[in-house]
N, C-alpha and C positions, 0 to 999 in steps of 0.2 A: 154814464153808459146809457145807451138806448137799447131797450129790450122789446122785442116784438115776437109773438108766437104766431106763426103762420100755419094754419090748418093744412095738413098733408105735407108740410115741409119741415116743421120744427121751429125751435126757438133760435132767434138771432140775438146775439149779445154784441152790440156794436160799440167798440171803444175808439175806433179811428175812422176817419174819412180821408181818402187819398185822392187828390184831384189833379188831373192834367190842367195846365194853364191855357196855352194858346189853342183856340178852337173850341174849348170846353167852357171856360169861365171868362175868357177874354177874346176880343176880336182885334186883330192887328196890334196886339200887345196891350190893349186897353181893357180894363175890367168892364164887364157888362153891368148895366144898372141892376141894383138889387142884390148882387152877389155878396158884396162886403157885409151888408147887414145880416143876410141869412147865415153866412159863415161865422159871424160873430155870435149869433144866437147858438149855433151848433157848438162853437168853441167853448161855451159855458158847460157843456155836458160830455163832449167827446173831443179827442185831439184832431186838429185839422192839419193836414200835410199837403203842400202844393209841390208837385213835381214838374219840372220844365227843362227843356233844352235852352230856354230863354233866347229864342230866335231874335227878338227885338231888343234884348239887353236891358229891359225895364221892369222885369217881374218883381224884383225886391222892392223897388220904389213904388210900384203900383199896389203892392200888397202890404205896404207898411202899416195900414190901419186894420189889418186882419189879425185876429187872435189865433195865430197858427204859425207854422214854420214853412219857409220856402227852401226847397232843395233843388239845386241846379245839377242836372245830369252831367256825368263826365263824358258821355258819348252822345253824338248827334242822333244815332239810331239807338234809341233807349228802351226798346220793348223788354229786353231781358233785365235791364237795370230796374225798370219799374216793377216788374214781377218780383224780383229779388227784394225790393224795398217792402212790398206787401208781405212777403214771406217772413221777413225779419220782424215785422210788427206782430205777426201772428195772424195769418190770413183768415182764420175762423172768426176774427173779431174786426174785420176790415170791410168797409164799403169803398169800392173804387168807382171813380166817375171819370169818363173820358169820351172822346169822339173819334180818335184816330187809330190807324193801323198799329202804331206803336203803343197804344193803350190796350190792345186786345188781350194780351197775356195777363195783365194785371186785372182786367175785368173778369176774365175767366177764373183766375186763381183766388180772388177775394170771395168772402162769404156771400157778398152781394155786389154785382156789377151793374152799374147804371150807365147806359150809353146815351149820349146827348146829341140830338140833331139840332145843332146850333147854326149860326149864320155861315159857318165854313163847311157845313155838311157833316156827315158821319160816314166813316168807312164801313164797308160791309163786314170786314174782319172784326171791327169793334162791336158791331151789332151781334155777330155770331158768338162773341165771348161774353156778352152781357146777359143778365137775368131780366132786366127791364130797360125799355127804351122810352125816352121822353123827348118832347119837342124843343125844350130849352132848359138851360141850367137851373133856372129858378124853380121849375117844376120838379126837377130831380132833387134839389135841396129841400123842397117842401115835403117830399116823401120821407125825409129823415126828421124834419121838424114835426110832422104829423104822421108817425109811423103806422097808424091804423090803415092808412091808404095802401100800404104795401100788402096788407092782408087781402084786399079785394083783387089786387093784380096777381099775386103769387100763390093764392090758395090752390091746393091740389084738386 
């Protein structure tokens, strides 16, 4: 578990990170550099969940070396499905990471939502649902690896 006490906001007790795949941690179906290593570091202390519509059909193969689970969505429009997944885990202990419109509900519902402005861009709906915006996935993951950074950004 990752625990961080944010002045003016309270204590976050993070047990899960839920990530969108394409556009967030991958470009054109391929993992971005540094993501696997950072997720494996996080996977030692919290549970890693990757959610995807698997547009390119390669997510399971590309994520084979990641200490986490890959969950293929049953619907192509998966905003509600992603939100329900976060709720089932216990939203108060979840960090959600995404970049797209279909990530906006999970970003808003999770205890902490991180919107990623990656090479595919970021939807305005995702930005509105998030607590923090980062310019790339590695910066977002580093917020969890070094959680004191969240204090500076989120303190009241």
